[in-house]
C-alpha positions, 0 to 999 in steps of 0.5 A: 851236560858233562863231556868226559875225555873218553869212556875208557878205564882212566882216572879223568873219566872216572872222576867225571862220572863220579862228580856228575852223579854226585852233582845230580844227587845234589838236585841238578839235572845232568846228562853225559855226552860221550862215545861208547866205552867200558865206562858206559856201563858205569854211567848207566848204573849211576842212572845218568842219561847218555847222549851219544857223541860221534865216534869219528875223532880223526880231526880235532876239534871234531865238527861233528862233536861241535854240532852234537853239543849244539843240538844237545844244548838246545834239545835239553835246555842245558845251562852248563857244558862241562868238558874234561881235558883239552879237545873236549873243552874246545869242542864244548866252547864251540858248541855250547851256543847259549850255555856256559862252558867250563873245562877241567884239566887234569893233565900234566904240563902247560895248557895248549894255546887253543884252550878257549877263554872259559872258566877252568878247574885245574888238578894240581897247584903249579898249573893252577898258579900258572893259569890263575896268573892270566885268567880270573876264573880258574879253580883248583879241583883235585881228583875226587874220591868216592870215599863212601864207596872206596873203603875197606868195609864197603858192602858188596866188595867181593874180597873173598871172591876176588881172592879165589878168582885170582888165587890170592890167599890172604897173608903175603905182603902185597904191593898193588898197582891199578893203572892203565897199562899204557906205554906212555907215562904208565909203563915205567911205574908198573915196571919199576914196581914189579922189579922192586918186588923181585929185588925184595924176594929175600928181604921181605919173604913172600912179597908179591905185586898185584897189577890190575889193568889193561892197555897197549903195554899189557903183553910186554908187562905180562912177559916181564912178570913171567920172567920174574916169576920164573926166576924166583920160582914162585908167583910173585907178580899177579896180573889180573887184567882190567877190572870194571870194579877194582875195589877188592884189589885195593882192599888186598893191598898193604902198600899202593904204588902208582900215581894220580887218582889210582893211588888216592883210591888205594889210600882211601882203603887205608894203604900207604902210598908211594907215587912212582912217576916218570923218569925215576920220580919216587916219593912216598905220600906222607905228611912231610911230603904233602907240599910236593904233591900240593904243587905237582899233584899226585904225579911226578917227573924225575930227571932220569934214573939208574935202575941200580939206584932206584929208591923204591925197593928200600922204601918198600922194605922199610914199610914192611919191616916197620909194621907200626909206621905202616899202620900209622901211615895207613890211618893217616892216608885214609883220613887225608883222602877223606878230608881233602878229596872226598866227593861230598866235599868237592861236588858242592864246590863244583856246583859253585864253579858252575854258578860262577860260569853262568854269571861270567857268561851273562856278564861277558856280553855278545861282543866280548864273546865274539872277540873271544871266539875269534881269538881262540880260532886264530890260536887254533889255526896257528897251533895246527900250522905248527903241527903240520910243519913238524909233521912235514919235517919229520916226514922229510927226515924219515925220507932222507934216512 
């Protein structure tokens, strides 16, 4: 049974469903437990049976979710509960009962103290190395890409219809960003891409930014796009809103900017990628920069940035002024994603991790499992106490102000 972080249009949850479908196609019975959300339709289209998760998540771990996991495990005779990100991993562990639990962490940063003693897959090298130093059962599992589906010549792409719907004639140089438009993490990447396109108005005639996604920062970003379009006197920034199937947007891109699964999906369509991360992080994805991404994943956090010194406009200018290099990088990008991150390669690895999780649970025995549970609950209590202390200090500070 797979427990995505949520069912919003985000990389981790899309990865969860893609892997669930592919594992099912390898001959295993797979259920998905989740709250309702935009990705519920995707799960149904994949033919994955959905088990409703409690909607009320004001308290984490959610006691109602733990009970729902326990009930589903018994009812469907689940062998493995596979949860994505921090709280679902803990809830899976607490509710798994006789099943093995395994967690997948794609988030940046060190693990919180309450992560239980279950096998973990980690999304990038540095976190894998950190966790592997203290856990026997830790595995590297980078974001999977459905390269049979995410390709420029895939059937049913609807490229002509997409261009017509958004008034996007073929021809002008196009830089695409497909992302949740959230204030946290994502906004800076989109803002800098918009500003870079504006800065290149004279150097790269007709250049445009194609921004796909929705979220809490959408209105602010639309206002920024309008200011750029007004200043340039043309439609240089096109914002489509969220799309259930953004493949035509990826297929429209000459260059893809962003981070995580989104940039990798764009590269699968044979577009060179530039990771535009937090606090000014900017790095093109090329053979010589792969060691950077081996360590940190296809994300990045810089040390701060003077907007006047942003390297992104020059990186884009160089790509659009050197068509031969752009073509070479486009082919390399597509091949790298297929060979390294294709679902058909990663799903069998995941099945082997499930088998290892089952073997580990059988070997642990009831005494060790009980001790592990007690230790986890103790660390959770300590974490909650610290969080409550921080909240109380913050309230006192606001009251004094």
